Every structure is written in structure tokens, then in C-alpha cells.
N, C-alpha and C positions, 0 to 999 in steps of 0.2 A: 214407452215408459215401463219400468218394472212393476210387476203386480204386487199389491200390498198383501202381506201375510194375512191369512184368515185366522182370527182368534176365536177359538171355540169356547163357549161359556163354561165356567168351571163346573156347573151342575151337570153338563153333558159328558164329562170325563168319567170313565169307570175306573175307580181306584181299586185295583185288584187286591193290593195288600190290605186296604181297609176292609174289603169284603171278606177276606179270610179271617179277620179278627172277630172274636165273639162280640156281640153287641150288648150282652147282659152278663153280669157276673155268674149267674146260674148256668150259663152256657159254657163256661170255661172248664177245660180239662186240666186236672192237676191243681196244685197249690190249694188243696181243700181246707187245710187248717187256716191258711190266710183268709180264704173265702169265708169260712165260718165266723171268724172274728169280725171281718168287715161287714158281713150280713147283719150281725147283731148291732153294730154301730150305726149302720145306715138305717135299719128299721127303727131303732130308738130315736135317732134324729128326726126321721120323718114323722113319728108319732108325736114328738114334742113340738114339731114345727120350727125347729132351730137349725142353725147351720151345723154341719158335721165338723168334728174336731179335725185339726190339721193332721195330715198323714205323710209319712216319709217311707218310700219304697227304696230298698237297696238290694243289690245283687248283680251278677254278671249280665252282660248284654243279651237281649233276645229272650228273656224269660217271662215277660208279660207285665212289666212295670207300667208301660204306657197303656197297655190294654186295660189293666185295672183302673188306671186313672181316667180313661175314657168311658168305662162302663159305670163307674160310680155316679156321675151326674145323670146318666140315663136312668139308673135305678131310682135316683132321688127326684127326677123330673125337673132339674134345674139347669141353668145356663152353664157354659163351659168356655174357658179361655186357655190357650196354650202358649207358653213362651219357652225360650231356651236360656239357660244360665249364661252361656257364652255371649249371647246377644245383648244382655242387660249390662252395659258397660258403666252406667252411671245411674244415680237415683231417678233422674228425669226420665229414663227409659222405662221404668216400671210404674211410674205414676199413672199413665193412662190405663194400665191393666187394673190398678187398684180403684181408681175413681169410676171406672166403667163397670166394675163388678156389681152384679145384681144381688139382691137379697138371697142368701143361702147358696149362691153360685159357687163354682169351683174354678180356681186358678191353678193350672198345672205348670210347674217349672221343671223341665227336663234338664238333666246334668246340673243339678242345683249346686253341686260342689264347685262349679266354675264361676259362681257369683263373686264379683269383687267385694272386698271388705266393706266399702262404703254402701253398696246396695244391700248387703246382708244386714248391716246395722240399721239401715233405713226401714227394713222389713220388721224389725223387732216390735215397735209399737203397733204396726199394722196387724201383726199376728196376735198380739196379746190384748190390745185395747181397741182394735179396729179404728185407728186414727193415724194420721201422718202430720208431720210438721213441715210446712212449706216456707221457704225463705224468699222474700221478694226484695229486690234491690240489693245494693252493696254498700259497705262502709257504714257511716253513721246514719244513713237514710234507710238501711235495711230494716225490715220488720218481719215477724214470724206469724204465720197464720196456721192455726190448728184446725185441720179438716177431719171431720168424722166420716168414717166409711161405713157402708152397709156390711153387716156380718157376712163373711165369706169363708170358704174352706181353701186352704193352700195345700196342694199335694205336690210333694217334691220327689224326684226320682234321681238316683245316683248309682253309678257303678263303682264309686270309690268313697264310701261313707267315712273312711278315715281322714279324708281331707276336709270334712265339715267341722266347723268349730263347735265346741261344746255348747255355747249359748244358743246356736241355731238348732242343733239337734234336740236340745231340751225343750224347745218350743213346739215340737210336734207331739201331740197327745198319743198318737199311735205310730210305732215304728215296725215295719214288716219287712222281713228278709225273704227273698224269693230264691228257692233252691232249684237244682236241675231236675228234669223230668225223667221218669222211667221209660223204658222202651215201650211198654204197654200203653202208657199215656200218650207218647208221641205217635204210636201207631194209630190210636183213635183219632188224634188230631189230623193225621195224614188222610185217613178214610173220610172224615167229615169234609176236609177241604178239597179232596178229590171230587166229591159231589158238587161242591160249589163251583169247581172248575169244569164241571161236566165231562169228567173223564172216568172211565171204568178202571178199577184197580182191584186186584185180588188181595186177600188178606196177607199172604206170604210176601207180596211185594211191598205192602204198607209196612210190615214189620222189618223188611230189609232196609227200606229208606229210614225208618225210625232208628234202627240199630247203628246207622252210620251218621247220625245227626248230633252226636255229642251231647245228648240230653237237652237240646235247645230247640224250642218250637220255631224260632225264626229260621234256623238252619234247615229244619225239617220242611218248612214251606218252600225255601229256596231249592232244596233238593227235589221236592215234588214238582215244582215248575219246570226244572230242567228235564226230569224224567218224562213229564207230560210232553214237552217239546220233542224229545227224542222219540217217544212212542208215536207221535203224530207224523214225524218226518221219516223215520226209519222202520216203523212197524205199522200195525193196523189201527193204531190209536188207542189200543187197550194196553194197560200197564200190567204185564205179567211179571213173574219173578225173574225170568231170564232177561226181559227188557229192562227192568230196574237195575239188574246187575251190570248189564252192558252199558247202560247210560252212565251209571256212577263210575264204572271203570274208565270210560272215556274222559271223565273229569279228573281221574286220578285219585278218587276217593276209595280207600281200601276198606275191608270189613270192620276195622276198628274206628273208622271215621277219619283217619289221617289223610291229609292231602299231600301233594308232592313236597311242599316246603317243610312239613312236619317230618317226613321221612328223610329229607336231605339233612335236617338238623340232627336227627338220630344217627344217620350214617356218617356225618362229619365227626361227631364225638367218637363213634365206634372206630372208624378207619384212621382218622388223623390223630386223635387224642387217646386212642387205645381204651375207649370207654369212659375216660375221665378218671379223677375229677379235673374239671377245666373251667376257667372263668367264662362268663357269657360274652365278654368283650372279645376274647380270643376266638370263640365260635362265630361271632358276628363278623369279624374281620375275615375269617376264612371263607364264610358264605357270601361275603360282600353285601351284607344287609346291615341295617341299623340295630344296635343292641335293644333299643326300645321296641322294635318290631318283634324281636324274639321274646322279650319279657311280657309284652302286652297281648300278642296274638298267638304265638306258638307255644310257649311254655305252660300256660295255665292248664290246657287240656292234657298235655303230656304228664304234668305233675299229678293231676287228678286221676289219671289212668294208671299211675304207678309205673310209667315207662322211664321216668327221670326222677332223680332225687337231688335235693340241694344239700350240700355238705359245707362245712366251714371252708373247704378248699375249692369249692366250685360245684358244677353240675356233673352228675355221674349217672350212667345208664344202669338200669336194673336188669336182672336175668330175663324178665318179661320182654324188655326192649330187644335184647339180643335174639330171643326166640322169634319175635315178630319179624325182625329183619332177616332171619335165617342165617345169622352169623354166630360162629362159635368163638367165645373169648380165647380159647386155646390156639386158634389160628391167627390171632393178632400178634404183632411184634411186642417185645417186652417193654420198649420205650416209645413214646410218641415221636412221630416224624420219621420213622424208619421205613415207612411204606408210602409211596406217592399216592396222592389223592386221585381216585378214579372217577369221581362223580362227574 
């Protein structure tokens, strides 16, 4: 007979990503202005003994929206629930979260812009008046029950705040935008998390990892884990500057933080389309990838880094991009398509 799988209790698993997250807001590196405002709101709510006002976090992925949302209830000493906007397909899906919410507890909805319209409208009275209207039965026999909820705090996180409707946005008392981190802040995060991972790292190596992490703590942690694995497998377990550079080079991460797909995107525009301008669909078809992949994953960092600009006629490389690729615009043909793709 086949052996039954052994199910390990959830409490016995070590969630490394969770362990790398700060457990309190005061332990967070960066976003100090956001922290200062939240600290005042949390302290005032605790002194009044009331629920904290609803909070909306927006910003690119990996900057700490979920971390803030998980630290706030710890600082308040209250309960915490987490849900995903994509998983709440109908009002019945969110009812258990609302009815189970304890006094002053926090309900965190990640990717809140993906809530269907019906669920969003169902939330309005819950956020404003802490009540929901339940409909029992159908047709002429249907009746409505008004249920009072315990006061709670709704924290929403979104990477695309423009997709939120104005009525939903206006029901959040605090709206905080998270911005990218500096290299110094990321280096401090790398040093702290290296201690948590029990790996020795020199300051130069921490700064090298930070400088290639695109201003994003999540990427810095991912880079750190890979460099740690490389150091333990190919070196003496200690992360030196040379070990960090060799490990990141093996992944194809260059000094600017560009990965192979980023460089292929730049080289395609440079070699095939003579530096642009060119439409993103043409670049995507040439690279054999989806245009959405380029728009959502590749272009944001390249645009922020000044390597690509968007013009009315399409994407165009900047002199910085040509210098990074080691290509001289004078060596390119006068018209697109005159030189075969060598990628």
C-alpha cells in the first residue's frame, strides 16, 4: 500500500519571507514620512480606544504595503484578517470576514482594485456605518436584515490606484503612497536580513546587492537569498564583494539591475528599430513575448531609469541606454530592418 503523505503542522513551518519582514513599524527601514503619519494615527486611536480609520496603500509591488498592513495590528494589539480582492467574487464571499471581525480589528484586502463592483458597493455601508444589509429568500418572500458590525479598520493595498472608483477611494481616511528606496536604505535592509539568515556579509557586498535591486526591498531580499545560496555552494559561506558580483552575474543581473529580458528589450529597439521610436506591439512581436509583459514588467524600471522614453510615435532609447549597451548610434543603419537581428 502507498504510504500516506506526512502533513506537517502549519506552526512547524518556517516562513523565511515572513521572518525577513519587520514585525513592527518602528523596525521598518525607509518610508519614514509614511511611518510618521501612521504612528500618529495609531497612537491616537489607541489612546481613544477606537478603531483606526481606514487606510489605502498604493505603489509599485514589493515596497512594503503588505508589511505596513501586518505591522499596524501588531502595534495596535488587535486581531488581523487578510483577503485578496481577486478571490472576493461576490458579496457572500466577504460577509464572513466582516461578521467575524473583532472590535477594532484590521481587515486587509490586497489588490483591492480587483474587487468586483457588487462587492465594492456592498462594502460602502460596512466602511461608513459598520453595518451590512443581508437579503434572505427570493421574490415576494424575500426580506432584508440589517446587521450591525463591530467597528473595524479596512486596509487596502493596490498597485493600480487609478482602477479604484472615486467612491471607494473617498471612503479611506488615509491614503499613503509608497515610493522606491534609496541604495543606502536597501543596503541596511540587506545587512539586517543577512543576520536573520545567519550569513556573514561585508558592507561592500550589501551595497552591491542593494544597487542592483531597483529600489525594491522584495527584490533585494530575493537577490540576497540567491547570493547566500551561491556563497554556501561555491564559496566559503561568507558573502564578499566578489562573491556577490559573481552570483549576480550568473543570474544575468548587471550593475544597473537589468536582467537578460531588459537588455534584450533595449537591444531589440537599438538593433532592429534603430533606437526607435517604435510601438510596444512591434517590439513584443519581435521578442516573441506579450505586450502586457513588456508594459507591466519590463518598461517601468527602464522608464524610471531614463533608459527609454515614451513619445507620441512610440518607445525610444536615450543616450544613456546606448552607452549602457556599448552601442554607438552612428554605427546603426539609417532605416529600421537593414541589419539582421543578432540576438
